[in-house]
N, C-alpha and C positions, 0 to 999 in steps of 0.2 A: 623348310617348306617354302614354296614359291607362290606368287600371288598375282592377281590382276584386279584392277579397280577402276571406277569411273574417272574421267578426266577431271583434275583439280588444278586450278591456276597456281603457278609457283609464286609464293609470297616470301618476302624477306623482311626480317625485323631487326631492330637495332640492338647491338650488344649492350648489356648492362654493366655498370662499373663494378669493380671488385669490392668486396668487403662491405656492401651496403646492407646486408641483412644476415641473420644467423638463425638456422633452424633450431627451434627449442623443443616443441612437443606437438602432439596432435590429440584431439579429444572429441567426443561427441557433444554436439550442441543441441539444446532444446529449441523448438520453434514455437510459432503462434499456437494457441489452443485450438484453433479450427481443426476438426477431425480430418478435413480433406488435405491438411498440410502436415504430414508426418514430420518428425524430426529429421534433419539432414544427415548426410554421411559426414565423415571426419573433417574437421577444420584444421588446417595447418597454420600455426601462428608463428610470428617472428618477433624478435626483440626490436628490430629496426625496419625501416623501409628503404627502398622498394623490396618486395618479397622475391624469393627465388634467386637472388643474385649470389647466394652462397655457392651456387654452382661454379663460380669463378675460383673457388678454393678447391684444389685437388682433393678428391675424396679417397678414402682408403678402400680399395677394391678388394673383394673377397676371393675371387677366382684365381687360381694359380695358372701361370703360363704367359705372363706379359712378355717375357724374354724369349719365348719359343719362336722358332723360325716362322711358323705358320702365322703367328700373331703379328710379328714384325712385318711380314709381307702384307697382311691385311691393313695394318696402319699405313703402310706406304701407299696402298691402293686408295684408301679413303682420304689420304692427305693430298691427292691430286686436286686441282681446281674443281673438276667435276664432282669428285667425291665430297669435298667440303660443301659445295652448294647443295648436293643431294641431302647430306645430313642436316643442313640448316633448314631446308624445305620440309623434311620429315618432322623436325622438332616443332616447326610452326603448326603442322598438321596435328601434332600430338596434344596441343594445348587443352582441348576439352576433357581429355581422359587421363593425362599423365599424373595429375595431382591425386586422383582417386587411386591409381595404381601404386603410386609411391606410398601413400598412406597405408594401403592394405599390405604392401610388402614390409613396411616398417612395423606394423602391428604384429606381423607374424615373425619378425626377426629374420627375414630372407635376405640373401645377398643383394647389395646395392645394384649390381648389374641387371637384375631381373626387371627393373623398371624400363630398361632399354631393350628388352627382348622383343617387344612388338616392332621396334625399328627393323630388326632382322627378319622377323616373321612376316610382317604385313605392311611395312612402311607406315605403321600407325594409322591404318584405315580400317574402319569397321566393315567396309564393303569389299575388302580384299578377297579374291578367290584364286586359289593356286591352280596350276595345270592339272593337278590330281583331284581338285575339288575341295581342298581344305579352305575354310572360310572364316572371316572375321579377324579381329585384332590378334588373336592367339592361334588362329589357323587350326581349328578343330575339324576333323573329318566327321561325316554323318555317323559312322559306327563307333565313335569314341566319346559321345556326349552323355551316354546313359547314366554313368555314376555321378555326373556333375550338374544336375538340376537344370539341364537345357533341353529344349524340345524344338521340333520342326513340325509346323502345321501348315495348312493352307494360308494362314494369316501371318505367321511369324517364323523366323529362323533365328533362334536365340544364340546361335554362334556369333551373330552380329550384335548381341546385347553386350555393351562394354562392361556393364556391372556384373552380370551373370558369368560371362566368359572369363573375366578377370578372376573371380572367385574360383571358378572351375579350373583355370590354368594353374593357379597357385596351389590348389588342393592336389592337382596332379603332380606338380613339381615336388611338393612335400612328400607325397606317396613314393615318388621315385627316390627321393633322398633317403627315406626310411629303409627302402629296399636295397640301396646301393652304397650308402654310407659316405658319399662325397658329392659335392655340387657339380663338378665337371661331368661325372657320369650321369647324375640326375638330369642335367640339361641335354646330354647326348641321348638319353632315353626319351626325352621329350621330342626330340627330332626323329630318332630312328626306331623307337619302341623299346620297351623294357626287355622284351624277349631277346631282341637283337643284341643289346648290351650284355645281358647275362650270358648269352652264348659266346660272345667274344671274350669275356672274362674267363669262362671255363676253358675255352680253346687255347688261349695264350697264357693262362696262369698268372695274370696280373690285373689289378683293378686301378692301374694308373692310366688315366685317359690319354695322356701325352705319349706314353709308351705304346699304348694300343694304336695310336695314330702312326707312330713310327713303324709299327708292325703291319700297317695297312689293314687293320682289323675291321675298319668301317668303310662304307662307301665315301666318296670324295665329299659329298654334301655334308655329312656328319663330321668329317675331319675339318672342314672349313667353318662349321657352325659356331663353335665356341671361340676360336680365334677371331672371327668377325664380331662376336658379341663383346669380347674383351677389348678389341680395338675401338669399337664405337663407344663403349663406356669410358675408356681411358681418354679418348679425344674430347667427348662431350664434357667431361669433368675438367678439362683444360682448354676451354674454347679460345682464349687469347693466344695460347701457344700454337694452336693449329688453325687459327683464322676462321673459326666457326661462328656464325652469327646466331646468338642465343637471345631469346626474349622470353622471360618467365612471368606472365601475368599472374595475379593472385589466383590460387586454385579455386575453382567454383565449388561451392557446396551443392551437393546433389540430394534431391529428395524424390520420393515416389508419391504420386497422387492417383487415387482411384478415379477412373473416368466416369463411372455411373451409366454409361451408354457407349455405343459405337460412335467414334468421332474421327474426323479427318484432321490430322495434325496441322495441315496447312491452314485450314479454316480457323482452328483454335488459335494458332499463332497470330493470324490477322486480327481476330477480335481482342487478343491480349496485347496487341501493339508490339509484337516481337518480329524479328527477322525470321523469314521462313525457314532458315537453316538451323535455328536454335533447337527447336524440338525435333527436327528431322535428324540432326547429328546425334542427339541424345538418345534417340529411339530407332537406331538403324535396323533393329530386328524386325520392324514392321515392314513386310514385303511390299505393301501398297501405300504406306503412309497412313493407313486406317487401322484403328484398333479392332480387335476381334469383338464379336457380339457377346461380350461378357461384361456385365456391369461392374464386376470386381477387378477387372484388368487395371493395372497401374502403369502410368507413363512416368518417365524420368524427366525432371525439370530442374534447372538451376534454382537454388533456393531464392536467389534474388528476384526471380520471376514467379515463384510459387503462388503468391497471393493473387496475382493477376490471372494466372492460368486457372486456379481453383475457382475464382469468381465466374470466369467464362463457363466452366464445366457445370457449375451449379445453376446457371441461368437457363431454365427450361424453355424460355421463349426463343432462344437462339437455335437455329438449325446448323448443326455442326458436322453434317455429312451430306453429300450429294447422292441422289438416287435417280435411277431411271424407273419409269413405270411401264410395265409391259402387259398388255391385255392379251390373254390367251386366245388364239384363233384356231380354226380347224387345221389339223395337221401338225400343230406344235408338239414338240417333245421337250422334256426338261433338259435333256442333253443338248438338243439343238439350240435352245434358248441360252444355255450356259455358254456354248461356243460363240454365239452371236455377240454376247456381251463380254467375252473374254474372261469368264470366271468359271468356277466349278459348280457342279450340281449341289454339293454340300453348302457352298456359300450362299446359293439362292435359298436353299431350305432353311438355313439359319436365320434368314430375314423374313421367312414366310412360314411360321410354325404350322405343322399339320399338313403341309403340302406333300403329296405323294406322287412320284413319277408316273405311276400306272393309273392315276385317277385325276388327270387334268380336266378342268371344266371350262368350256368355252365361255369367254366373257369375264372370267376372274382376272382381277388386276394383280400382278406380282410387283413387289418392291425389289429392285435390283440395285445393289450398291455399285456406284459409278467408279469401278476400278480401272477400266480401259484407259481413260484419259491419264490416269496417274502412271500406268505402266507403259504407255506408248513410247516414252523416251528412255525407258529403262528395262527393256525386255530381258536383259541379261541378269536381272536380279535373282531369278531362280535357276540360273545356269550353274551346273555343278562342275564345270571344267572350262578351261580356256585353250583355244587352239591358236597357234602362231601361223596363221595363213595369210595375214596381211603383208603388205610390202611398203617399205619406206625407202625413198631414194635420198641418200646422204647429201646434205648441203654443206657448203663451206662453213667451217667453224664448229660443226656439230661433233659431239662425242657420244659414246655409249651411255654415259651418265645423263646427258641432256635429252637424248632420245628416249631413254627409259622413263624419265619424268614426263615427257610429252605423251607417252603411251601408257603411263601409270602401271608399269611393270618394274621389276628390279633389274639393275644392270647385270648382275650375275646370270640371271636367266637369259637375258637378251644376248649376252656373250656366248653362253652355252648353246643356245638355239642356232646361232650363226657361226659356230665353230671358230671362235676367236678369243683372244685374251681380253681381260677386263679393260686394260688400258691400251689396247691395240690401236694403231693409227687407222682412221677411216679415210678412204679415198672418196673424193666428191663423185657422186653419181652411183656409188655402190648400192645395190639393192639388199636391204636387210629384212629378214622375216620379223614381223611384229604381230601383236595380238589382233585377231580378226575383228572387223567391225569398228575400229577406232579411227 
């Protein structure tokens, strides 16, 4: 699945020394007795410090096919200077989420490679949107979330919820594995659909993924999908060999806290003394950065900040959301008011109980949640597809990898859209198609 996401600066971190820590176990930890601070998600513990440097020790990968021609070709592509920088950048972006994903995969006994599947799917961005409309870390389509406890409303798109989407993706992968009997086919079905894989098995009389690839049983994207995953997993597990810059900070513990009222995460973060991105990145499913008008709604918070955030939420003297106040005038309609403030009729009604579109009274003051200011710089948040109608003129020294990072798309899609190979030479001044509006 391909994707598109908002622009994020390229960050580089320092490689950790080998052998500094060893993964031992993970477990649930209890938290403070305050009912607003539930116990966090799994903690990953280490015998030594610094944590996460065990990645320097090659891991035993589960998937078959490292020696396959398609995999070796993928390794060669990702081993280019641009490819190595791209992987390093994506790993930096993964830091808030990868610990949670690793712990969940380990709890279920899933293959090691699955923790790197979001590298391939979304470049580890909760805001990723594919050309076809697949969204989030795990690239779910709208019509595929029903069985996996995710919903899309006027306030949230839970395909962007790293917690729920991870649980849903791993449920789906386990379902595929139970149906197909091996992980290569289970992953192929995640990309192409269970029906597609079953039809290929029936048509060609084999359940060997690599043989099906040799028989051209799948479209090219599916044939490249597992080789790319194996290549990335293999290289990340051997960063020194491949010159990949890896930095593994200690995994954050995550907890959910009920908000008790509708709140603007930016305002909550300010009162709690946090960076504005901490809560925003943790709760990417909120389309406007504002929680729904549901007092039982829960936000995800790093455990280290849970007490400060809970104290802010409990302080009823604090105003944690901005509103407009609109006095109904002659000729006003609820639809017209909604359009004026850039929100829906239902969102206005949720803040003004008992308000009926057919019975507006002149002089009545409406409370309007201030969403327009929040969405003005991110109108693409509710866009379900991406068009490559922009144009980029190639500058000296640029590659498809660096241009893909600049436009927050993946290099494979950029190459495909522009009818060229991934490591093809770019001539200065060449016009490349890029995502619109970037």
